[in-house]
Residue, then its C-alpha position, 0 to 999 in steps of 0.5 A: x503117399x497122401x498129401x503132405x501139404x498143411x502144417x504138422x502139430x506143434x511138437x510140445x503136441x507129441x503124440x499126434x506130432x510123432x504119429x503124423x511126422x511118420x507118415x508126411x516125411x515117409x518113415x512109416x505107414x500104419x495102415x497094414x490091416x494087422x494091430x502092431x504091424x507097420x510098413x517101411x516106406x523107401x525113405x524110412x527104410x533108408x534111415x533104418x539102413x544107415x543107422x543100423x550100419x553104424x551098429x553093425x560096424x561097431x560090433x564087427x570092428x569089436x570083434x562080433x560076427x554077424x549070424x542068423x538063426x532060424x524065426x520058428x523055436x520048438x517048444x520042447x526048446x523054449x519051455x525049458x528056461x522057467x524063469x525065463x519063459x515066465x517073463x514071455x508066456x504071455x506074449x509069445x505067438x504060437x504055430x499049431x498048424x503046417x497047413x491043415x495038420x497039426x503040428x506034433x510040437x508047437x512052434x514059438x515065434x521068436x520074442x528073443x532068441x536065446x532058446x534059439x541060440x543056445x541049444x546051438x552054442x551047446x554044440x559049437x562050444x567045447x573047449x576053452x580055446x573056443x571061447x569067448x563067442x561073441x555072434x550078433x543078429x539083427x532080425x524080426x521078433x515078435x512079441x503079442x503086445x497088449x498095451x497100446x502099440x505105437x509105430x517104432x516104439x511099441x510093436x508086435x512085429x519088432x522089425x529090427x531088433x539087434x540081438x548080441x550073446x556072449x559065451x565067457x569063461x567066467x563070471x567076470x569076463x561076462x561082466x567085462x563084456x557088459x561093460x564093453x556092451x555099455x561103451x557100444x551103445x554109448x558110442x552108437x548113440x553119440x553117432x545119432x546125437x542123443x544123449x543116454x541114461x545108463x542104469x541098473x535096473x532093479x531086480x524085479x525088472x531085470x531081463x528074465x533068467x539075467x543075474x543083473x540087467x543094464x538099460x539105456x535109456x532117452x528122453x523124449x520131447x513129452x518127458x518120457x523116457x524110452x529104453x532104447x537098448x538093455x545089456x543083461x549079465x545072464x550068470x550060469x542060468x542059460x548054460x545050466x539049463x542048455x549044457x553050454x560047457x567046456x574044458x578048461x586048460x587043466x581037462x575039467x569041464x566047467x558052465x559058461x557064463x553068458x551075456x546078451x544085449x539088444x536095441x531094437x527100432x526104437x533107436x530110431x524113435x528116438x532120432x525122430x523125437x529127440x532131433x525134431x521139431x515144429x517142420x518135421x525131423x531134423x536127421x544127424x548127418x551120419x543117418x540122413x538117407x539125403x545128406x545133401x539136397x541140390x535145388x536148381x532154381x530154374x528160369x528161362x535164362x540160363x535153364x541149362x546151364x543151372x541144370x548142368x551145374x547141379x549135376x556136376x555138384x551132385x557129381x562132385x559131392x557124391x565123389x566125397x560119399x555124401x548121399x546127395x538128391x537133386x530136386x529138378x521136380x516142376x515145383x515152386x522152390x518153396x515147396x522143394x524146400x518144405x518138402x526135405x525139411x519135412x524129411x529132415x535132410x541136413x543141408x540144402x544147396x540152392x544154385x541158380x542164374x544169380x549163382x552161376x554168375x557170382x561163382x557161388x552157391x547158396x547153402x543152408x542148413x535143417x537148423x536155420x543157418x544159411x551162407x554163401x559158398x565159393x563155388x570153387x569150395x564147396x566140397x572143402x567147406x560141406x563135410x565141415x558144415x555137416x560135422x558143425x551141424x551134427x555137433x549143434x544137434x547133439x549139444x541142443x539134446x544135451x542142454x534139453x536133458x539137462x534141464x530136465x534132469x531135476x534132484x527131488x528130495x521129496x515125493x512131492x518134488x519128484x512127483x513134479x519133476x516127472x510132469x516134464x523129465x525125469x527125477x534124481x533121488x535117493x532110494x533104499x533098494x527096498x521093493x516096498x519102498x519102491x512101490x510106494x515111491x511109484x505109487x505117489x508120483x505116478x512114475x517107474x523105478x528106471x534104475x540105481x548107479x546111473x551113468x550121465x555126465x548131469x547127475x552125480x555119484x554120493x549117497x544119502x537118505x531115502x525118500x520114502x522110508x529115510x533109510x541112510x546109505x541110500x543110492x542115487x537112482x532116476x524115476x520118471x514116466x515110461x513108455 
């Protein structure tokens, strides 16, 4: 670990702040000698582990089953679905040799797993009694990213790709699964204290081979939106290609309908960016690797008593299921405060000789609330303090998002709005109007039918052509 002395760049300089905080807070080491591949520090991996534990639990409880498919996909299977492959053909890594021998069939490193999973689904699904099939996996995927790479945001190896795949008897049942997936993702981001925008992507921006795509976006501090989840209705395109069919109750053979939906470690980038401040990370309690840090104030007087009190408090809090750490390093208290503030620990508790004498401890939340707690009531009060801290994070993030959503009635207003946030406009759905809109504003059309408590509904006239009956659409600068 490099020396963490010195201050961070201000978060207003988000790019510099983000790159700096990743190593100062020990999230990722960017020095791996392959572009677009990064190494998780143990502290960062702890953040990943607790984040994905929430996601796993949501999927498990909702009836999904975890599975694991191979990384390598034969070219013969990979090339079967033409529209899907066209969307990934410039991003695929190919394995062409085993040792010194050229392979008879090249193998793709999965950019996504449809072509790995669906040949197996064709073997698994035989009868309507086998449906619905709902599985997921959390794996690494590889994409030859040619744009500017950025840790957690734009990678060549996505190390934490959660992809769910489902099979259904009808198109409508698959559409209902899309809505369930959107609900799961909304709950997931609620647990991360992150407000999101959900929209239907334009046809030219949907997942290759899908009937339609719903996407989840978060607004980062620099005013750019980060796509942090997608849900795709695949129709029967892949079931036709891979012969995924079932025998219905009448004994007739029917093609199945499918969905897939994914979240990557961009969810962690959103946590880092949306909640962070000029002092470093600010982590929601549910995902913080260390939820409570205890700082014993060691002096010559009562040193052993202070250490014993800190250990007793740690055991008490761990008994509540809280991830607790004692920092008894031989450092000044201020250096310890800096260390744990940088890492976003939600709650710091100080124990010193005066506290022991008074029967109290001093507690401070990461967002600056400081209080004295009766030692006998710490176990009763700390969970509520952490819950209240999480609520404040969510409310602050909601306020920031609301302030940066700007209705725009003309192109000039839309262009100004996306300098710091997102513009809400009316758009007729025509691709030529979208191209003009993007060209004039230097933004991107995110989608229509936007779902957010901060955006209302209603029709209006297209901001480009003036056509009536146009729907509300969000445009923004994107990563």
